[in-house]
N, C-alpha and C positions, 0 to 999 in steps of 0.2 A: 561668436554668441548671438549675434544680431541675424545673421546669416541664417542659425540654425531656427529661429523664432520665425523668419522670414518664412522657413521651408514649411514648420509645423503650422503657420498661420494659414498659408495658401492650400493645403492639401484637402483638407476637409471642403473647401469652396470648390476644389475639382472634382471631389466625389460626388456634392452635394450638385455640382451642374450635370456630371453623367448621371445622377439618378433621375434628375428633371429630364434629360434627354429621352433616358428607356420608358419614363411614367408618360412621356406624351407623344412619341411615336411607336412604342413597342405594342400598344394594346393592338394596333392596325396590322401587325405584321400577319398572326395566323389568319386572317381576313384575305391578305393580298394573297397570301400560298394557296388557299381553298376558293381564289376568286376563278382563274381558270379551269379548275373541275367544274364549280358551280356555273360559268358558262356554259357548259358542254351539256351539264346535267340538264339544265332550263331548256337548253335548245331543242333537245334530243329525246327527255322523258317529260317534263313537265308541261312545257307546251302542247305537244304531241298527246297527252293524259288529257289536257283541259279541253282541246280541239275534238277528242274524240267524243267528250262528254258531252259537245254543245251538238255535234252532229248526232248523237243519238235520240236528241229531244227534236229530231227533227225528220220529215220524211224525205231523206237524202239519197236522190240518185244523181250520180256524178254526170249522168249521159243527159239530164233534163237541166234546163234552164231554172226552174223554179225548186225550190226546196223549203216547202211549208214547215211552220213551227209546229208542232204536234204535242209538245208536251211531255207526259209520261206515258203516252198512248204506245211507245215500243216498249215498254218495260211491263206495261197491263197484260199485252198482248201473250206475253210470257208466261202468264199465269191465266189466260183466258183458254178454256178447252174448246173454245168455237173458234178460235183462231187459228190461219193455217201453219204458223209456225210452233205452235204448242207442244203437239205430239213430234215434231221431228227434232225441236230444241232438249227435251226432255229424255227423249232415246238417245243422245247425241252424249247429255248428262250422266245416264247410267253407264253408258259404252267407257264415258272416262271414269266414273266410280267405280267399275269393274277393273279397268285394267290397273289403277292407283291402289286398291285394295290388295289386288296377285301379285303385283311388282315392288311395292314400297318394302314389305315386308323381308322379300330375297335381297332386295338391294341395300338393306341395313344388316342382315342378317352374314352371308355370303362373303361380302367383303371383310367384314369384321373377323370371321375365321380366316380367310385369305391373308388377313395384315398380321393376325398372329403367328400365322406360319411363315411367314417372310419377315417376321421380326426377330427370327431367331437366327442364328448363326452357322451356316453350314457353307458349303463349296457350291458355287454358281449363284448366289441369292440376286446379284444386281440382275444377272441376265434374266432371271424370272420375274424380278420386278419390272423391268422392261415388257417382258413379254405379256403379260397380264395387262398392261397399259397400253401397250400398242394398238388395240383395237380403238380407243378414246380419241384418238387421233386422226381417225377417218372418220369424212362428213357423215351425215344420213342418207343421201343421196348415196354416195357407195354403199353403206350398210343395207340401205333397202331395197337396191337393184340386185347385190351382189345376194342378198338370203330370198329374194324374188325368185331367182333361177334355181340357186339349191332347193328350195321347199315346192317347187313347181309340182301337183300333184300327176300332170301327165308325165312332164320330162324331167323333172329334176333331180339331179345328182342322189339325194340324200333316201326318196323312194328305189332308186335303182340300186341301190349300196344293199338296203332293209330287203328288196327282193334278192338279192344275191345270195346272202347269207340267211336265205327261209324264212323272214319275218315279213309281217303283211309289207306290201309293198305298194300299196295305193290309198295310204293315208292322207285324206284331204285336207293340207296343212295351213292352205290358203283360201278355202272357199267353204268350210263349216264349221260349226262349231260341236265340241269346245275348242279343236283343234286350231282354228286361229287365233283363240286366247292362250295359247301354247306357245303358238310361234311368237306371237307378239310380245309377250312375257320373256320367254328364252331369249330372243334375239335382243332384247333392251339389255336385260343383265349381262349377257355376254358382252354387249359394246361398253356397257358404261362402269360394270362393277371394279373396274381398273382404278378410275377418277375416285370413287369412294374407298377405295384400298390405301390409297396413296394417301388420304386424308386421315384414316387412322393409322395407318403407319407413324406419321408425322405426330398424331396425340399420344400413341404408345411411345415412343423414344422422348417424349418430354416426361413421361412419370419416372420419377425418381427411382435408382436400382433398389435403394436403401429400404424402401417400404416393402419391397416384394423379399427381401433378406431379412426384416424383421418380422413378418409373416411366417417366413419358414420356421426362425426362432422360436414363435409361438405354435408350432405345426401346424400349420396351414396346410391344406392339400391343394393340387391344380385349381379345384373347381372355387374352393375360399378365394385363394388369391384372384381368380377372374373376377370373382363377387364381389369382395371389399376392399380389393386394389384395383385393377384394371379398368372396371366399369365406372366406379367414382372419379378417376384420373379422366377417364374418356368423358366424362358428362356435358363438358363445352363441346367437343366436338360431336357427341350424337346428336347435341340439339341442332349444330350448324349442319350436321348430315341428312338429320331426321326432316328438318324443313325445306331445304335445298333439294331432295330427294322427291318429296309430296311435291311440290310445285312444279319441278319439271314432269315429274311421271305425267300431272294433271294436264300439262301444256302438250301432251305426246300429241304431235302430228303427222311427222313424216315416216314412220314405222307403218302406221297405218294406211297413209296414203297409198305408199310405194311397194307395200308387201301384200295386203288384205285388200286395198282399196275400198275398204267400209264394208265387203263382203263376210258372212251372205248377208245379203241385201242391204240394208244398213244397219248390221249389227256392231260391226266394230268400229264404225263411223264415229270419231270422238267431235268433244266440243268444239275443241280448236277447227277441227276439220270440218265441221256444220257450218261455223261462223265463217269461215273463208268462202265457202260454198255462197251463204247467203249475201254476205258482201260483194266478192267479186264475179260469181257467174251471174247471180241474179241480180245483183246491181243495188241492194236492199241495204246500203250502208248503216242507216241509221238504224234498223234494226239488228243488223250485225253488232255495230256499237253497244246498243243495249245489253245483246246477249254477254258480250265479253265484259261487261263491269258488274253484270250479275255473277258471272263466272269469278271474277276478281273480288267481288265481296264474298264470295263462298270460301276461297282460298285464304283471303283475309282472316277470317273465323278461326278454320282449322288452323292456321299457321298461332293465332294468339292463344288458341286450346294447346297446342305444343308447347308455348312458352309457357304456359301457366302450369303445365305437366311439370316440365322440368324445373320450373320456379318451387313448387309445393315439395319437389323431392331435395331440392337443395336445403329447403326448411327442416 
């Protein structure tokens, strides 16, 4: 009886000591797990971002020893019609806007239609999933050089094939408008639709089958199922795909640099391409940094609007 009393009296003490230990040391555990990532994030994201903001406030030429502080002059020059960078910068921003407006709707709808097809049960489904995703694993350098040769107005295979079958074989795919935009948008959609399709496909497989069965019992057709079951079920995925696609499209560089090289003239030279030219070719790092932060601010506003749009739908 004494032993039993001893065990009962000691058990709460052990439990209380364990709880005290958890309370004392457990609160730091999540932060210790996050610490390695935070160190990497701070080193390669936060520190460069702060350093870039500092550069944007200076007349920064990395070939010269003196880098005078100019305050907001680099930003003001972007809105001064008399400055040397005004027209070129806003022309490149316009090109970025055109490409984004043309490519984003296609990169939202075409991969969704493809994902709906690949979500069905049919022979060879896994093979076709791999085929559509395969171009995405190639780097932009490979894609750019490949399509540059295929679409060359003089020696390209595409014009040769079109001419052989009796169609116009002298289309200036990379040297004139609107064909330059057709090329850039078409190549980008072909290259990246597999990624969005895989994201959509994962979202489709998370929608409970019971919802579709209930919709069929209520007499819903295919369009009603898509509108009232599929789209609401894909809303979180749609938010991610929309924001990610807008950001990636607005930062397009490699396709324009390698395929059209900004032609005709500078009509297809995007903002990132012009920023790289100003910073790396003209050595005006301060001005280039200011352009980068203005572009970032525009993308931030657009992203917030997209988040608000989806939040209002949820409400």
